[in-house]
C-alpha positions in Angstrom: 32.2 2.4 0.6 30.3 0.6 3.3 28.8 2.6 6.3 29.3 6.0 4.5 27.1 8.7 3.0 28.0 10.6 -0.1 27.2 14.2 -1.1 26.7 13.5 -4.8 24.4 12.2 -7.5 23.6 8.6 -6.8 24.8 7.7 -10.3 28.3 8.7 -9.3 28.1 6.6 -6.1 26.9 3.6 -8.0 29.5 4.1 -10.7 32.1 3.1 -8.1 30.1 0.0 -6.9 30.8 -3.4 -8.2 27.9 -5.5 -9.5 25.7 -7.1 -6.8 26.9 -5.1 -3.8 23.5 -4.3 -2.2 21.3 -6.8 -0.5 18.4 -4.2 -0.2 17.7 -0.8 -1.6 15.1 1.3 0.4 14.2 4.7 -0.9 11.6 7.3 -1.6 12.6 9.3 -4.7 11.5 12.9 -5.2 8.4 11.6 -7.0 6.5 13.6 -9.5 8.0 17.0 -8.5 5.6 17.2 -5.6 8.1 19.0 -3.4 10.7 21.7 -3.8 13.9 19.7 -3.0 16.4 22.5 -2.9 16.1 23.1 -6.6 15.1 26.2 -8.5 11.6 25.1 -9.3 8.7 25.5 -7.0 5.7 23.1 -6.9 3.6 25.4 -9.1 6.4 25.8 -11.6 6.5 22.1 -12.0 2.8 21.5 -12.5 3.4 21.0 -16.2 6.1 18.4 -15.7 4.9 15.0 -16.9 7.1 12.9 -14.7 10.5 12.4 -13.5 12.5 15.2 -11.9 15.6 12.9 -11.9 17.2 10.5 -14.4 14.9 7.7 -13.5 15.8 5.3 -16.3 19.5 5.5 -15.8 19.1 5.2 -12.0 16.8 2.2 -12.3 19.3 0.4 -14.5 22.1 1.1 -12.1 20.1 0.1 -9.1 19.4 -3.2 -10.8 23.1 -3.7 -11.5 24.3 -3.1 -8.0 21.6 -5.3 -6.5 22.5 -8.8 -5.6 20.7 -11.8 -7.1 17.8 -12.4 -4.7 18.0 -8.8 -3.5 15.1 -6.4 -3.1 14.3 -2.8 -4.0 11.6 -1.1 -1.8 10.4 1.8 -3.9 8.0 4.3 -2.2 6.3 6.6 -4.7 3.1 8.5 -5.3 1.4 10.4 -8.1 0.8 14.1 -8.5 -2.5 15.5 -9.7 -2.0 17.6 -12.7 -4.9 19.5 -14.3 -7.4 17.4 -12.4 -5.9 14.0 -13.2 -3.4 11.7 -11.5 -0.2 11.3 -13.6 0.2 7.5 -13.2 3.9 7.9 -13.2 4.4 5.6 -10.2 2.9 2.8 -12.4 5.1 3.7 -15.3 8.1 3.4 -13.0 7.0 0.0 -11.8 6.5 -1.2 -15.4 10.0 0.1 -16.3 11.6 -1.9 -13.5 9.8 -5.0 -14.7 10.0 -4.7 -18.5 13.3 -2.9 -19.0 15.3 -4.0 -15.9 14.0 -7.5 -15.6 12.9 -7.3 -12.0 9.9 -9.1 -10.5 7.2 -7.2 -8.8 7.4 -9.4 -5.8 4.9 -7.5 -3.7 3.0 -4.2 -3.6 2.7 -2.7 -0.2 0.0 0.0 0.3 1.1 2.6 2.9 -2.1 3.9 4.4 -1.3 7.3 6.0 -3.0 9.2 8.8 -3.7 12.9 9.1 -3.5 13.5 5.4 -4.0 17.1 4.2 -5.3 18.5 0.9 -9.0 17.5 0.9 -10.7 17.7 -2.5 -14.2 18.5 -3.6 -14.0 16.4 -6.8 -12.4 13.1 -5.6 -12.0 11.1 -2.4 -9.3 12.1 0.0 -6.0 10.3 -0.9 -4.7 8.4 2.1 -2.2 6.0 0.6 1.1 5.7 -1.3 2.7 2.9 -3.3 5.6 0.8 -1.9 6.7 -1.5 -4.8 8.8 -4.4 -3.7 10.9 -5.5 -6.7 13.1 -8.5 -6.5 16.0 -9.8 -8.6 14.8 -13.3 -8.9 13.4 -15.0 -5.8 14.1 -12.9 -2.7 16.8 -14.2 -0.5 15.2 -12.9 2.7 11.6 -12.6 4.0 11.1 -12.0 7.7 7.3 -11.3 7.8 5.8 -9.0 10.3 3.6 -11.1 12.6 0.3 -10.0 14.1 -2.1 -11.7 16.5 -5.0 -13.6 15.0 -8.3 -12.3 16.4 -9.8 -15.8 16.4 -6.6 -17.5 17.7 -7.3 -21.0 19.2 -10.6 -21.4 17.4 -11.3 -24.3 15.1 -11.9 -23.5 11.5 -14.7 -25.2 9.5 -15.0 -24.1 6.0 -17.3 -25.1 3.1 -16.1 -26.3 -0.3 -14.4 -23.7 -2.5 -13.0 -23.3 -6.0 -9.3 -23.8 -6.5 -7.1 -22.0 -9.1 -8.4 -24.4 -11.7 -12.0 -23.6 -11.0 -12.6 -27.0 -9.4 -14.5 -27.5 -6.2 -12.4 -28.9 -3.3 -13.2 -29.6 0.3 -12.4 -27.0 2.9 -9.9 -27.3 5.8 -12.3 -28.6 8.4 -11.2 -29.0 12.0 -8.0 -26.8 11.6 -7.0 -24.9 14.7 -6.2 -21.2 14.0 -2.7 -20.2 15.0 -1.9 -17.5 17.5 -0.2 -15.3 15.0 -0.2 -14.8 11.2 1.7 -12.8 8.6 0.6 -9.2 8.4 -1.4 -7.9 5.4 0.2 -5.8 2.6 -1.7 -2.7 3.7 0.3 -0.9 6.4 -1.4 1.8 8.5 1.5 4.1 9.6 1.3 7.7 10.7 2.9 10.1 8.3 3.8 12.5 11.1 7.4 13.7 11.8 9.7 11.1 13.3 10.0 11.8 17.0 13.5 10.6 17.3 14.7 13.5 15.1 13.5 16.1 17.6 16.0 17.9 19.8 18.6 20.3 18.7 18.4 19.3 15.0 16.5 21.5 12.6 14.7 19.1 10.3 12.4 21.7 8.8 14.9 22.1 6.0 13.6 18.8 4.5 10.0 18.9 3.1 9.2 15.2 3.1 11.2 13.1 5.5 10.8 9.3 4.9 8.8 7.8 7.8 10.9 5.8 10.2 8.4 3.0 10.8 7.9 2.4 7.1 11.7 2.1 6.6 12.0 -0.2 9.7 9.4 -2.6 8.3 11.1 -2.7 4.9 14.6 -3.3 6.3 13.6 -5.9 8.9 11.4 -7.7 6.3 13.8 -8.0 3.4 17.3 -8.1 5.0 19.2 -9.8 7.8 21.9 -8.4 10.1 25.1 -7.4 8.5 23.5 -7.2 5.0 24.1 -4.0 3.0 21.2 -1.5 2.7 21.5 1.4 0.2 19.4 4.6 -0.3 20.2 6.6 -3.5 17.9 9.5 -2.4 18.9 9.7 1.3 17.3 13.0 2.3 17.4 13.2 6.0 19.1 9.8 6.5 16.1 7.8 7.7 17.2 4.7 5.8 20.9 4.7 7.0 20.0 5.5 10.6 17.4 2.7 10.8 19.7 0.3 9.0 22.5 1.1 11.5 20.2 0.8 14.5 19.1 -2.7 13.3 22.7 -3.9 12.8 22.8 -3.6 9.0 25.6 -2.1 6.9 24.6 1.0 5.0 25.3 3.3 2.1 23.6 6.6 1.3 23.7 9.2 -1.5 22.4 12.7 -1.2 22.9 15.3 -3.9 21.6 18.3 -2.0 24.3 19.6 0.3 22.1 21.0 3.1 20.3 17.6 3.4 23.7 15.8 3.3 24.9 18.1 6.2 21.7 17.4 8.1 22.2 13.6 7.6 25.8 13.8 9.0 24.4 15.5 12.1 21.7 12.9 12.5 24.0 10.0 11.9 26.7 11.7 14.1 29.4 11.2 11.6 32.2 13.5 10.3 
């Protein structure tokens, strides 16, 4: 099954997988029916939907089963606004992974987007999406993104502070600040179309292509070369393409045939 994409429901793909096949799962499901993904319902017809436009609970359980101990699920989701209020379904999904599937919420990445549309007169402009990082026990891999410290080389002198027990302790006086540090868990990434898709391929068929840089950070952070990366909602194949380009093994499932055919063109496979 490795290094292949499948034109089918991801539950069928996972049915053929043994336990613990995947090191990393990176995906952005069709959250909160916010787009028309080749189905017979438009956005406005789905306004009364209260949540999942796919079999979330079954899929979450199967994703947990096929994930290796120490593996990670990178789950990019957002909420729809229905009748003036946000649904909160992304949080419900996170709690289900934790309470019903037994996964840890290892981290919570905020994807801060640029050029966001849909301004509102009754609330602040929404410029972010959730990226939940679930782990099956302690993560096997963490390759943190490193950024340069603005005060690199300076010597830190800090006053006393309270520790986790509420006790005052002395600060770290005389400590030299390193050249680099781990990045924060708020990632500013453009939500524009992926440039590398442009050319002879018509990507307009897909309404919400997963952003390449977001996927690249997830894959390089939580997997090493030759590990298996799976996307159960492949769409336009961003996950499998980035995994392949970074020397990972990959598997993808896409139920909608036009997106599957687009993915084959993008991946240049038969």
